[in-house]
C-alpha positions as CSV (number, residue, x, y, z in Angstrom):
1,M,0.0,0.0,0.0
2,D,1.5,3.3,-1.0
3,E,1.7,6.3,1.5
4,P,-1.2,8.4,0.1
5,E,-3.6,5.5,0.2
6,M,-2.6,4.7,3.8
7,S,-2.9,8.3,4.8
8,Q,-6.4,8.4,3.3
9,Q,-7.5,5.3,5.3
10,I,-6.2,6.8,8.5
11,K,-8.2,9.9,7.9
12,T,-11.3,7.8,7.1
13,R,-11.0,5.9,10.3
14,Q,-10.6,9.1,12.3
15,S,-13.6,10.6,10.6
16,V,-15.8,7.6,11.4
17,G,-14.6,7.6,15.0
18,A,-15.4,11.3,15.4
19,K,-18.9,10.8,14.0
20,R,-19.5,7.9,16.3
21,S,-18.4,10.0,19.3
22,E,-20.7,12.9,18.4
23,A,-23.6,10.5,17.9
24,S,-23.0,9.1,21.4
25,A,-22.8,12.6,22.8
26,E,-26.0,13.6,21.1
27,A,-27.8,10.5,22.5
28,I,-26.6,11.5,26.0
29,R,-27.8,15.0,25.6
30,N,-31.2,13.8,24.3
31,A,-31.5,11.3,27.3
32,A,-30.6,14.1,29.8
33,T,-33.2,16.5,28.2
34,E,-35.9,13.8,28.3
35,I,-35.3,12.8,31.9
36,L,-35.4,16.4,33.0
37,A,-38.7,17.0,31.2
38,E,-40.2,13.8,32.6
39,K,-38.8,13.6,36.1
40,G,-37.4,17.0,36.9
41,Y,-34.2,17.6,38.9
42,A,-35.2,15.1,41.6
43,G,-35.2,12.3,39.1
44,F,-32.1,13.3,37.2
45,S,-28.9,11.4,37.7
46,I,-25.9,10.3,35.6
47,E,-27.0,6.7,36.2
48,A,-30.5,7.4,34.7
49,V,-28.9,9.2,31.7
50,A,-26.5,6.4,31.1
51,R,-29.3,3.8,31.1
52,R,-31.5,5.7,28.7
53,A,-28.6,6.6,26.4
54,R,-27.2,3.1,26.6
55,A,-23.8,4.7,27.4
56,G,-21.3,3.9,30.1
57,K,-20.9,6.3,33.0
58,P,-17.2,6.6,32.3
59,T,-18.1,7.8,28.8
60,I,-20.4,10.5,30.2
61,Y,-17.9,11.6,32.8
62,R,-15.2,11.8,30.1
63,W,-17.1,14.5,28.3
64,W,-19.0,16.1,31.2
65,P,-16.9,15.9,34.4
66,S,-19.9,16.5,36.7
67,K,-23.7,16.3,36.8
68,A,-23.7,20.1,36.7
69,A,-21.6,20.2,33.5
70,L,-24.1,18.0,31.7
71,L,-27.0,20.1,33.1
72,L,-25.3,23.3,31.8
73,D,-24.9,21.6,28.4
74,V,-28.6,20.8,28.3
75,Y,-29.3,24.4,29.5
76,H,-27.4,25.8,26.6
77,R,-29.3,23.5,24.2
78,Q,-32.6,24.8,25.5
79,K,-31.5,28.5,25.7
80,R,-32.8,30.9,23.0
81,P,-30.2,33.4,21.8
82,I,-30.7,36.6,23.8
83,A,-30.5,39.6,21.4
84,D,-27.4,41.7,21.8
85,H,-29.2,45.0,22.3
86,D,-27.4,48.2,21.2
87,S,-30.2,50.9,21.1
88,G,-27.9,53.8,22.0
89,S,-29.3,54.0,25.5
90,I,-27.9,52.1,28.4
91,E,-31.2,52.2,30.2
92,E,-33.0,50.7,27.2
93,D,-30.3,48.1,26.6
94,V,-30.4,46.8,30.2
95,F,-34.2,46.8,30.3
96,R,-34.4,44.8,27.1
97,F,-31.7,42.4,28.3
98,L,-33.6,41.7,31.5
99,R,-37.0,41.5,29.8
100,D,-35.8,39.0,27.2
101,L,-34.0,36.9,29.7
102,F,-36.9,36.7,32.1
103,R,-39.3,35.8,29.3
104,H,-36.9,33.1,28.1
105,W,-36.7,31.6,31.6
106,R,-40.5,31.7,32.0
107,E,-41.4,30.3,28.6
108,T,-38.9,27.5,28.2
109,P,-37.6,24.7,30.4
110,S,-34.3,26.5,30.7
111,G,-35.2,28.4,33.9
112,S,-35.9,25.2,35.7
113,I,-32.7,23.6,34.4
114,F,-30.6,26.5,35.5
115,R,-32.2,26.5,39.0
116,S,-31.2,22.8,39.1
117,V,-27.6,23.7,38.3
118,I,-27.5,26.3,41.1
119,A,-29.0,23.8,43.5
120,E,-26.4,21.2,42.6
121,A,-23.6,23.7,43.1
122,Q,-24.6,24.2,46.8
123,S,-23.4,20.7,47.8
124,N,-20.9,19.7,45.1
125,E,-17.6,21.5,44.5
126,S,-17.2,20.3,40.9
127,A,-20.7,21.7,40.2
128,A,-19.8,24.9,42.0
129,E,-16.7,25.2,39.8
130,A,-18.7,24.6,36.6
131,L,-21.2,27.3,37.7
132,R,-18.4,29.8,38.5
133,T,-16.9,29.2,35.0
134,Y,-20.2,29.7,33.4
135,R,-20.8,32.9,35.5
136,D,-17.5,34.3,34.5
137,E,-18.3,33.7,30.8
138,R,-21.7,35.4,31.1
139,M,-20.2,38.3,33.0
140,A,-17.7,38.9,30.3
141,H,-20.4,38.8,27.7
142,S,-22.8,41.1,29.6
143,A,-20.0,43.6,30.3
144,K,-19.7,44.3,26.6
145,L,-23.1,46.1,26.9
146,I,-21.6,48.5,29.5
147,E,-18.4,48.9,27.6
148,R,-20.2,50.1,24.5
149,A,-22.2,52.6,26.6
150,K,-18.9,53.9,28.1
151,A,-17.4,54.3,24.6
152,R,-20.4,56.5,23.6
153,G,-20.3,58.5,26.8
154,D,-23.6,57.1,28.3
155,V,-21.8,55.5,31.3
156,R,-19.2,57.2,33.6
157,A,-15.6,56.5,32.7
158,D,-14.8,55.2,36.3
159,I,-17.5,52.4,36.1
160,D,-16.1,48.9,36.0
161,P,-18.1,47.0,33.3
162,L,-17.6,43.6,35.0
163,I,-18.8,44.9,38.4
164,A,-21.8,46.6,36.7
165,A,-22.6,43.3,34.8
166,N,-22.4,41.4,38.0
167,L,-25.0,43.6,39.7
168,M,-27.3,43.3,36.7
169,T,-26.9,39.5,36.5
170,S,-27.2,39.1,40.3
171,Y,-30.7,40.7,40.1
172,A,-31.7,38.3,37.3
173,W,-30.4,35.2,39.2
174,T,-32.1,36.3,42.4
175,S,-35.4,36.7,40.5
176,L,-35.0,33.2,39.0
177,L,-34.2,31.6,42.4
178,T,-37.2,33.2,44.1
179,D,-39.6,32.5,41.2
180,S,-40.1,36.2,40.6
181,L,-39.9,36.4,36.9
182,D,-43.4,37.6,36.2
183,C,-42.9,41.3,37.0
184,D,-44.5,43.6,34.5
185,E,-42.5,45.9,32.2
186,D,-43.2,49.0,34.3
187,T,-41.7,47.4,37.3
188,L,-38.7,46.1,35.3
189,R,-38.1,49.6,33.9
190,Q,-38.1,50.9,37.5
191,V,-35.6,48.2,38.5
192,T,-33.5,49.2,35.5
193,R,-33.4,52.8,36.5
194,H,-32.3,51.9,40.0
195,L,-29.6,49.6,38.6
196,I,-28.1,52.1,36.1
197,G,-28.6,55.3,38.1
198,P,-25.1,55.3,39.6
199,W,-23.5,54.4,36.3
200,K,-24.9,57.3,34.2
201,A,-22.5,59.9,32.9
């Protein structure tokens, strides 16, 4: 067998292996999603997911090092993209961000799934680490909204975008955990004014 032919066979085997792994990962995600929908967080376990997906627990833990990591993956799968608002007004942008996030948590299973992740993080250090990593990623994303407002002079120059994003997200997470996502738009606008008041240029 010449070298080009051997190289092609190696690439083919690698491709087949990658497809098989992705198929297994998708079966695991599907099983996790179904179990959450049917039994909720109380009935969710890696063992139950492994049985339904016909996968070994070591396989699941190889791709998701904790129950929370798998829950977060399912959460991302359920999550609608939240529009990256840039209206030219920090007050309007923050209001729209909170409004859309609250609506998403109310109207899809994602709110319940994310509460499950937070619950798991209270008693499991690997879950807590997964949640901290996710929080840091979301803070960096949300901070861009404040950074844009600073660049156009809508937010004071001494405001730290990450701290401001943390305050904004902390309000959202508290509302989720206390099942207080059904506030009307007038109330949410008032909350927004209180949040951004100290930031305004």
